[in-house]
N, C-alpha and C positions, 0 to 999 in steps of 0.2 A: 513576478519570475517566470510567467507562461507569455508565449510570444506566439502561439500559434493562433490561426484565422478563426478556429474555434477553442476558445480557452478551456482548459484543462479544470475539472474543480479544486475549488478551494479546498487547502489542509485542514478545514476544520467542518465540511462537508461529510458526509455518510458516503458519498462514491467518490474519497478521495481517491482511493486507491484505483480508480479509473484514469487517472491521469498517466501523460505519454510518460514512459521511462527512457530517462537520458544518460545514466550509466547502469550497466548491469553486470554482476559481480556472482555469477552462478557457484563459480567455485567455493564462494565465502557464503552464499547462501541469501545474498539482500539484491537490492535495485534500489535506485534512486530515482524517484520520480521527478516530473516537471514542475510540480508546487511543492518540492523539498520535501517532502514524504518519504522517508526510509520504510521500505515494505519487504519484509522477511518471508522466507520460502514457507513459514510455518503460519504465514496470515497475519502474524503479530506487526506493528506497525509502530516506526518511531516519529513524531512529530516536528516541525520544523523548531517548536518553542521546547522542545526536549521531553514531553510528553509520551509514554509508554502507554500504546494500545495493544490492548490482547486481540487474539481472534475474535470478531463480531458479527459472523457470516452465520446465516442460519442453513444449517445441512439439510438437503431435502431428503437423504438416505442415512441419518445417524446410524443404523447398523453396520453401516460399512466403513466408520469412522472410528478407528481405534483407540482410545483412550487411555 
């Protein structure tokens, strides 16, 4: 999908959410990335194959994150 000089990370990569945004919908809470991943504002992801991925980031200051 990606046609950039430096290709975006593959949707199966752990760095997949670093791909370029091709369509942003902040009013709805999601963005479509160049690699086909839908990234949600809560850091959840929907992969091109339909698999849902929850927030997988390691927060450096967990006491600041409300559960």
